[in-house]
Residue, then its C-alpha position, 0 to 999 in steps of 0.5 A: m637833342d634828346h631821344i625818348n623811347l615810346d615803346n610803352c606809350c603813344a604820346l609824350p607827356k605835356d609837361l615834358i614837351a613844355f619843359a623841352k620847349g622852354n629849355k630849347i631841347d629837341l625831343l626825338t622819339h624812337s621805339d628801339m627794343a630794350g635788349i638791343l644786345s644779347a649776351e650771345t651776340l656780345q660773345d660773338i662780337l668779342t671772339s670775332s673782333n680784334i678787341d681783347p677783352a682780357s686787356a680791356l677788363g683786367q685779364l678777364p676772359a671774354s666769357a666773363t664780360s657783359a654789356a654795361w650799356v649800349l649806345r646807338f648813334t646816327n649821323m644825319i645831314p641837317q635839314r635833309g634827313v639823310t643818314t650818313n652813319k649808324s653805329y654802336a658803342i658798347g661799355l663792357s663790365s665784368k659779370 
């Protein structure tokens, strides 16, 4: 299953739909904002959590880290559409 962001358009290209159907890929759409985690929010998370960014990034202070990527995932019960969990994973990198 793959997700496509439709923030800048209103419909999927027909060739993409045909490719997905031909390769048994489920396409889901969303309109999440691109900047899902600001630098300020990341610093708040790092300073208020039990995660030690210094050990995770080779002795760098929390202020020297940035989000290399942010992954949002949702667990759902199939055929019911019931969300059981929404979570985020963050990949950190040095600035």
